[in-house]
Kinemage of the C-alpha trace (Angstrom):
@kinemage 1
@onewidth
@group {chain A} dominant
@subgroup {mainchain}
@vectorlist {calphas} color= white
{ca unk a 1} P 12.084 -8.051 37.013
{ca unk a 2} L 14.511 -5.486 35.691
{ca unk a 3} L 17.100 -3.714 38.104
{ca unk a 4} L 19.122 -0.417 38.068
{ca unk a 5} L 22.911 -1.276 37.543
{ca unk a 6} L 23.406 -0.150 40.891
{ca unk a 7} L 20.776 -2.476 42.667
{ca unk a 8} L 22.118 -5.311 40.750
{ca unk a 9} L 25.728 -4.707 41.704
{ca unk a 10} L 24.442 -4.209 45.306
{ca unk a 11} L 22.429 -7.257 45.564
{ca unk a 12} L 25.020 -9.626 43.756
{ca unk a 13} L 27.765 -8.440 45.992
{ca unk a 14} L 25.483 -8.983 49.187
{ca unk a 15} L 25.383 -12.461 47.996
{ca unk a 16} L 28.948 -13.317 47.531
{ca unk a 17} L 29.587 -11.558 50.597
{ca unk a 18} L 27.064 -13.540 52.636
{ca unk a 19} L 28.543 -16.641 51.088
{ca unk a 20} L 31.744 -16.047 52.260
{ca unk a 21} L 30.606 -15.161 55.648
{ca unk a 22} L 29.256 -18.539 55.938
{ca unk a 23} L 32.180 -20.287 54.852
{ca unk a 24} L 34.496 -18.239 57.074
{ca unk a 25} L 32.108 -19.472 59.894
{ca unk a 26} L 32.248 -22.859 58.969
{ca unk a 27} L 35.954 -22.923 58.920
{ca unk a 28} L 36.093 -21.017 62.431
{ca unk a 29} L 33.843 -23.572 63.832
{ca unk a 30} L 35.778 -26.505 61.949
{ca unk a 31} L 32.526 -27.637 60.548
{ca unk a 32} L 34.111 -28.127 56.582
{ca unk a 33} L 37.155 -27.008 55.057
{ca unk a 34} L 36.180 -24.688 51.935
{ca unk a 35} L 38.945 -22.464 50.528
{ca unk a 36} L 37.212 -19.507 48.829
{ca unk a 37} L 39.064 -17.256 46.520
{ca unk a 38} L 37.217 -13.947 45.252
{ca unk a 39} L 38.212 -11.887 42.282
{ca unk a 40} L 35.733 -8.993 41.333
{ca unk a 41} L 32.443 -11.006 40.719
{ca unk a 42} L 34.013 -14.308 40.819
{ca unk a 43} L 33.851 -16.497 43.857
{ca unk a 44} L 35.562 -20.005 43.682
{ca unk a 45} L 35.064 -22.402 45.981
{ca unk a 46} L 37.547 -25.490 46.641
{ca unk a 47} L 36.101 -28.348 48.403
{ca unk a 48} L 36.988 -31.328 50.430
{ca unk a 49} L 38.472 -33.881 47.789
{ca unk a 50} L 39.606 -31.338 45.177
{ca unk a 51} L 36.004 -30.278 43.529
{ca unk a 52} L 35.284 -26.771 42.821
{ca unk a 53} L 32.156 -24.761 42.727
{ca unk a 54} L 32.355 -21.233 40.839
{ca unk a 55} L 29.835 -18.339 41.453
{ca unk a 56} L 30.094 -15.721 38.635
{ca unk a 57} L 28.071 -12.409 38.467
{ca unk a 58} L 26.947 -11.541 34.811
{ca unk a 59} L 26.161 -7.577 35.162
{ca unk a 60} L 25.071 -7.224 31.345
{ca unk a 61} L 22.281 -10.118 31.682
{ca unk a 62} L 21.766 -8.946 35.750
{ca unk a 63} L 22.462 -12.928 36.392
{ca unk a 64} L 24.033 -14.993 38.795
{ca unk a 65} L 26.048 -18.154 37.638
{ca unk a 66} L 26.400 -21.016 39.315
{ca unk a 67} L 28.851 -23.642 38.117
{ca unk a 68} L 29.086 -27.130 40.046
{ca unk a 69} L 29.203 -30.708 39.579
{ca unk a 70} L 25.539 -31.220 38.969
{ca unk a 71} L 25.826 -28.524 36.295
{ca unk a 72} L 25.530 -24.728 35.356
{ca unk a 73} L 22.771 -22.681 36.583
{ca unk a 74} L 21.592 -19.016 35.782
{ca unk a 75} L 20.070 -17.002 38.326
{ca unk a 76} L 17.636 -14.062 38.296
{ca unk a 77} L 16.211 -11.485 40.529
{ca unk a 78} L 12.497 -11.811 41.223
{ca unk a 79} L 11.961 -9.126 43.116
{ca unk a 80} L 12.358 -11.006 46.202
{ca unk a 81} L 15.502 -13.500 45.442
{ca unk a 82} L 17.607 -15.215 43.095
{ca unk a 83} L 16.213 -17.775 41.162
{ca unk a 84} L 17.051 -20.010 38.153
{ca unk a 85} L 15.259 -21.340 35.344
{ca unk a 86} L 13.610 -24.321 37.007
{ca unk a 87} L 12.119 -21.959 39.928
{ca unk a 88} L 14.947 -22.696 42.448
{ca unk a 89} L 16.240 -20.217 44.702
{ca unk a 90} L 20.206 -19.817 45.122
{ca unk a 91} L 20.971 -20.626 48.236
{ca unk a 92} L 18.816 -23.816 48.309
{ca unk a 93} L 20.613 -24.692 45.118
{ca unk a 94} L 24.102 -23.974 46.363
{ca unk a 95} L 23.569 -25.561 49.599
{ca unk a 96} L 22.470 -28.852 47.701
{ca unk a 97} L 25.418 -28.677 45.268
{ca unk a 98} L 27.902 -28.164 48.229
{ca unk a 99} L 26.566 -30.857 50.128
{ca unk a 100} L 26.851 -33.445 47.395
{ca unk a 101} L 30.376 -32.331 46.202
{ca unk a 102} L 31.694 -32.314 50.157
{ca unk a 103} L 29.836 -35.285 51.544
{ca unk a 104} L 28.056 -33.621 54.272
{ca unk a 105} L 24.914 -31.355 54.579
{ca unk a 106} L 25.714 -27.823 54.361
{ca unk a 107} L 23.275 -24.868 54.348
{ca unk a 108} L 23.805 -21.836 53.019
{ca unk a 109} L 21.351 -18.847 53.434
{ca unk a 110} L 21.064 -15.040 52.164
């Protein structure tokens, strides 16, 4: 499903803000120590043990890219959620990758 540029940017920025809010809540509740650094459409997560996850918006393609130890994933808006080529929803994939890299169960939701 193709979005207008404005809709893509709104949905992508909302997703990044949601991820940042979840990380801030975990820090406040002393659940896990994940550092986040955002520059424009790029969000870098530094997890315990030194591993990283990078989330990057790709406006020309209207995609969100996720790079983690498990691999790289490209997500497109399907009309209801961000879904990768294998049909997995973004927050489910991010939760699994972050859990594996942090060594504890973590659950993101949009």
